[in-house]
N, C-alpha and C positions, 0 to 999 in steps of 0.2 A: 533745618537742613533743607535745601531745595532738592528737586527731583534729580538734578544733575550733580549733586554733591553739596559741599558747604557753600554758604552764601559768602559774598564779598566781605561782609561784616564779621562773619565767623572766622574766615581765613585771616583777616586782619587781627582779630583778637588772639588767635593762636600764635601769630608772628610776634605780637606784643609780649605774650607770655614767654616765648623762647628768649626774647631780648631781656626780659626781667630776670629769668633764671641765670643768664650769663652775667648780668650786672650784680646780682646777689652774690654770686661766687667771688666777685672781685671786691665787694665792699659789704661789710656787715654793720656799719655804723647806723644806729637808729636815726640820727639827725639827717644823714644822707637820704635815707628812704623817706623820711617825712617831707623833706624838701621836694623829692620827686612826686609825692602824693599831692602836695600843695600846688606844684606846677601843673600837674594833670588837671586838678580841679579848676585852676585859673584858665585853662584852655576850653572848658565846657561852655555851652550856650548858657545865656543868662539864667533861665529858670532852673536848669540842672545845676549850674554853679552855686546858686543860692542854697539849694537843698543839700548839695555835697558839702558846702562849707559848714552848714548847720549840723549835719550828721557827723562830720569830722570833729567839730567842737563837742558835741554830745558824747561821742564814743571816747574821745581822749579824756574827757572829764570824768565819765562814769567808770572807766577802766584804764587808768594811766599806765598800767603795766603792759597793755597791748601795744605792739609795735606797728606803726603805720607802714604799709608797703603797697606797691602796685601788684595787682593780680589780674591778669588778662586785660591790662591797661586801665583798670579801675581802682579806686581807693579800697584798701582792705586793711584789716587789723588782725595781727597774729599774736599767738601765745606760743612760746617755744618754737617759733618758726612755722607754725601751722595756723592757717587762716581760720579765724573764729567768726568774723562777720565782714561784710563788704557792701559797698554801694555800687549800683549800676545805673548810670544815667539813661534817660529815655532815648537819647539820641544814639546811644551805642548800637542798638539793634533796631532802631526806628520803632520803638514801642510807644504806647500812649501814656505810660507812666514810668517813673524811676522806681528802683527797687532797693530795699534794705534787706539783705539776705544773711542767713546764718548757715555755717557749714555743719557737718556732723561732729565737729569739735566742740560746738556750743552745747552747753548743758541746759537745754530748754525742754527736756523731756517732761511730758505731762500726759500720763495714761498711754494709750496705744496710738495716739495721733495728736500732732501739734503742728502749728505753722512754722515754717522755716524761712519764709519770705514774705515781705510786706510791700504792697504797692504804695508809692508816695506821689501825691499830686499836690500842686499848689503850695501854699504856705502852711507850715506846721503850727498847730495850736500849742498852748502850754500843756494841755493834756497829752497831745501826741508826743511832745518832747519828754514829758515825764515817763510815758510808756516806753519810749525808746531807751531812755536811761535805765529803767528797770530791766528791760530785756537784755541789755548789754551786761549789766551787773550779774544777772542770772546766768548768762551765757559763759561767763568766766569763773563762776563759783564752783 
């Protein structure tokens, strides 16, 4: 948040979320929401798009019961209508890295403290992809 209120990017994200809520009320078909997610990914800049495509493939393979949907204009994956994990591209808020995040619906609990967000830069290694798949599976367990 800037000193004068929300940033332009934050206001745009809130407007996108309001549109998403209206759209969700009109249509609950999983296929409709997945096509919206894929269209949003296709609009991303090249580096973000490659990461988002890979995250989408990993999440949907690791947890096919999660429903893709847009959440604040970014790809997200929900269980029973509640977002479990999401991808935020670096361009969204002019950050230096993209993010794979997990909501409080994700069962990643480990002790008194655990990560709920992961920075993503560049190309994912096989090890990175395996870790992401593990996290998603744990998140929905």
